[in-house]
N, C-alpha and C positions, 0 to 999 in steps of 0.2 A: 530587568533583573537587578536586584539590589546588591547581591553578593558579587565579589570580584571574580574575574575569570579564573584566577589561580585557585580560589577556594572551591571551584566547581570542576577542576580537572581531576580525573580519576586515573589511577594506575592499576596495573594488573594485580599488584599485591593487595589491593583493596577488594579484589574479587570481581573486577569488571573485565570485559573483553579487552584484549591488548590494543585494539584499534579504536576503542571508544574513548574519546577525550572528554566528553561531557555526557551525563546521563541523568535522567529523572523519570521515575515511575515507568521504566521500560522503554523510554524514548532516548536514543543516544545520537551523538554527533561524532562522526569519525574523522580522522586526519585526512582521509581521501576526500571526504565531502568539503572540508575546509579548503584543501588545496584546489579542488575543482572550482569552488566559488571565487577564490582569489584569482585563479587563472582567467576568470571572466571579467576582471576589472581592468580599467584603463591604467596606463603607466602613471598618470598623475595621482590616481587613487592609491596605487601601491606606494608611490613616493611619500604619500601622507603618512603611511604606517612607519616609514623610516624616520620621518621627522618627529612623529609623535606616536610611540608604541601604544598609547592608550586608545588610539583610533582603531588599531587592530583588535584590541580587547573588545571594544564596543561592537565591532563588526562581527566577531565570532559569537558574542553573546546574542546578537540580533539573529544570526543564523539559527542558533539553537532555539530561541524563543519562537521563531516562525515555524520551525519543524515541530516543536512540541505543541504549539497551538493547532497547527494543521491536523496532526494526528488525533487530537482530542475533540476538535469541532466536527470531524467527519461523522461521528456517531450521532451528533445532534442536528445534522442538516436534514431538513425536510426534503426528501428526494421525491418530489412530485414529477408530473409528466414532462416538465421542462428540464429536469436535472441532467439527464444524459445528453440532451442537445446542447445545453450551455457548457457542459464539461467538454464535449467535443470541440465546440467553438473556442473554448479557452486553450485546449490543446493545440488547435490550429494556429492560434496566435503564438503559442510557445514554440512550435516547430519553425514558424516563420522567423521569429525573433532570434532563435538559436542559430538558424541557418545564416541570417544576415550578420549576426555577431561573428560567426566563424569566417565569413567572407571578409568582414572588416579587419579581423585579426590577421588574416592572410595578407591583406593589402598592407597593413602596418608592418608586418614582418618583411615584406618586400622593400619597404622604405628603409628599414633598419633603424639605426640610432636616431630617434626623433630629436635629440639634442643637437646632433650634427645637422639634421634637416632644418631645425629652427634657425641655427646660425646662418645656414645657406640662404634661407628665406630672408633673413634680416639684411645680409650683405647684398643680396640681389635686388632688394626693393627699399632703398633708403628713404624714398619719398613717403612710404607708408608708415615709417617710424620716426617722423619728425614731430617734435613738440610744437604746439601752437605758440606764436608770439604772445606774450603777456604784457599788459600795460598798467602803469600806475596813472590814474587820471583824476583831476579835480572834477567834482560833480556838484553843480548847483541846481536845485530843483525848486521851482515856484509852482505849487500844486494847483491843478485845475479843479475848480469846484462846480457844483451843479448850477448855481444861479448865475445869470449873465453878468451881474455887477462884479462878483468875485472873480470871474474869468478875466474881465477887463482889468481889474486891479492886479491880478497875478501877472498878466502879460506886461502891464505898465511897469510893475516892479522889476521884472526881468530885464526890460529895456533900459530902465534907469541904472541898474547895476552894471549891465554890459557897457553902457556909455561911460560910467565912472571908471571901469577897468581900462577902456580904450583911451580915456583922457589922462590917465595916470593918477587919478584921485585915490585909487586903491589897487593893490596887486590882485592877481587871480588867487594867490594863496590866502590873502586877507579876506577876500570875498567868499571863497569856498569855506573857510573856517566859520565865517559869520552866518552864511546861509546854507550850511551843510544840512544833509538829511540822512536818516538811517537807511534809506533805500539803497539796495545793491551793496550793502556792507561798507558804506562810507565810514571812514574812521574820524577821529576827533579833529583831524587837520582838514577834513573835507575831501580826502583822497580815497578813491576806491583802489586798494592795492592789488597788484598782480591779477588783474581781471583778464579773462579770455574774451576778446571781442566777439567771437562767434556765439557767445552765450548772452550777449546784450541784445536789446531790442534793435530791430533793423534800422530805425532812424538814427539811433546813437552809434551803432556799430559802423555804419557807412561813414559817418563823420570822423569817428575815432581813427579809422584806417587811413584817412586822408591828412589828418593834422600832423604838423611837425611838432617836435618837443617844444613846449613853451608857447605855442600858438593857441589863441583862444577862439573858440567856435562862435558862430552867430547863434541866435536863439533857435533851439530845436523844439518844434511843437509836436507833441504826440498826445495820446489819450490820457496820460497821467499828468501832463502839465507842460511847463516851459523849462527847458534845460539849457545850461551853459556848461560846456566841458572844455578841458584843456589837458594835454598830455604832460605829465610830470616826468615820466621815465618809461622807456621801452625796454622790455626784457626779451632779447632775441630767442627764437625757438631753437632751431638746430636739431641735430640727430639725437634721439633719446639714447643714453648709454645702455649698452647691452649688459644685462645682469640676470640673475636667476629668476627674479620676478617676471621680467619681460620674456625670458626664455619659456617659462611655464605658460604665459599667455599665448605666445606664438604656437607652442606645442598643442595647446587646447584648440586653437584655431585650425591648425593643420589636421588634427584628429577629426574635427567636425567636417572639414573640407573633404578629406579622404572618405570618411564614413558616408557623407551625403552622396558622393559620386557613386560609391559601391552600392549603396542601398537603392538609389534611383535606377541604376543600370540593372540590378538584379530584379527589381520589381517590374521594370519595363519588359524584361525577357519573358515574363509569365503573363503579360497583359495583352490586350488587343482583341479584335472581333473574330479572328480566324478560328473557325470550328465552333463558334458559339451559336447555340440555338436556345430558344426560350418560348414559352407559351404566353404570347402577348395578351390574350384574352383573360387568362387567370391572373397575370400580373396586374393588369389594369383593374380587375375586380378587387384584388387585395389592396391596391393603392387607394381606391375609392373608399373601401371599408375602413381603412386605418386613418385616412385623412379627411374623409367627407368631401373630397374634391375630385371631380371627374378628371382623369389625366388627359393631357393634350395628346393628340395623335402625333407620334414622332415621324420625322422624315425617314424614309426607307434608307438604311445604310447597308443592306445586304447581309446583316448578321442573323436575320431570322429566315430560315429556309422556306417556311410557308409563305411569308410576306414576299420573298424574292420570287417564288413560283407564281404567286398571284399577280405580281407586277409584270412578269414576263408574259403571262397569258393575256393580260390587259393590253400590253403593247402589241402583241400579235393580232389581237382582235381589232385594234385601232388601225393597224396597217392593212388588214384584210378589208375593212370597211372603205378605206381610201381607194383601194384597187378596184372595188366594185363600182 
């Protein structure tokens, strides 16, 4: 919709029903419908309306667009022999989703203020909210090439530079600046600033974690070439300060956690083999027709009453033959 929400709001004085906030060609959206839709949203989504009212405008416009489109496409739908079946299946999904959402809302209501729950989660689990240590490190790379001669030359150059650093002919800072590479965000001084070791390759990461500040590594050989690294500075991690951004992240995680548990438990309560019967022969025939593959005979799990009876009869016959 290109028009703004305000330009589409209708009032009783314009001849519209008092509860119709938007209307077009006989299709209207009421305040009750808007409130019901908003009640179905998460706390974070509702908070976004407070931060930016334009989000609420877009949400309401989208509600109306969907309703208007649904009303108008219905008469153009080809209601073939599958229509009612698909409609019922869609309604089944709606019933389940609505039921699960209500269960989740009830669980969140039990929890209460999620901001309080988020702070409690943060205070109770400080190890989960620690920032990784970051490092500034010098990085020299002598690239590995495909031909054997270039590989030998690259390794020889790395060894020569490392020997020059060890002998004092040049400092690691001078060497890094001279032999720096753009890989991994190396700056003009040959330093990779504020790098997270966990995001480096395993070979370099393991060395970085062991080096003292100012210590120069031996040559690190990996698939990209020959590396020399040295720690210029370490930035300790520590506890991430609690702020609104972190709070929202924790709330989102808590909502997912509560929702996942509620949904899993609810679904489990309606599942299982108890009382289930099925026509194995017809199911197998349908499976083969749809896939072109003959289904494997399943192990008897007692869910098919006919199969269970046949199994019992076979067992009795076997026992009888033994006794004879």
